[in-house]
N, C-alpha and C positions, 0 to 999 in steps of 0.2 A: 329251903330256897337250892333248888338240883342245881349241880351244877354238871355242864355237858364235859367231854370229854371229844376234843374236835382232831382232824385230824388238820397240819399245818403244812402239809403237799400232797398239790399230786401222790400218789402213789399207790402200790398193790396190799393189802392188804395179805397177810402170808399168811396169818395165828394167833385165835386170840385167848388171851390170857384172860379172860372168866367169864362167869355165868350169871342170867339175871340169880339174885340174890345171897352174889358173897360179899364179904366181909371186907372191906381193899378198907389201907392206909396209904396216908399220905409215899409216895413212887411209887406205887401199886403199879405192874406191868398191866397193860389194861390189851395189849396187840402188840402185833410186829410187825413194817410196815417194810415196803424194798421200792426204791426207786434211784434208776438208774446206776444197779445191784450194788449198791449199800441197801445196807436192814437196818429200820430205822426204829427204834423204840415207846413206848404214846404210853406217858406216866399218868397217876394223876393226879391232879395237881388240893386232893379235896377226899377228906377219911367216909367212910356210907355204908350205905350200900347199893348193888350193881341195882338199876329197879329195867331199867332196860341196857340189851346190845344192839344194834341202831344196825353191826354189819356181817356179813359173811365173807370168810375164808374165798381169798381167790377176785370176791370184789374191788372195784375203782375206786378210792378217791378222792373229791378233791380239796380243796385247801379251803379247813372256817367248814366240810361237812365233820355231824355227830360221829361220833363211834361210837359215844355209850349216854348214857347217866349214870351221874351218883347222886342217890339219896342221903 
């Protein structure tokens, strides 16, 4: 079952650390977000392979937006 990595807050996407096809472990950084001048790393809670990256650098994400999908 796919695992959706989501944003916990409204933020700007500063960087994306993974690409489709990458293998990730629990705790791997998926993206770096910026909100209120604070940088917030987004980590995966599931090991697997990145099947989708749904955001790009510069995007503004809302709370609950899917950043990536891990299979």
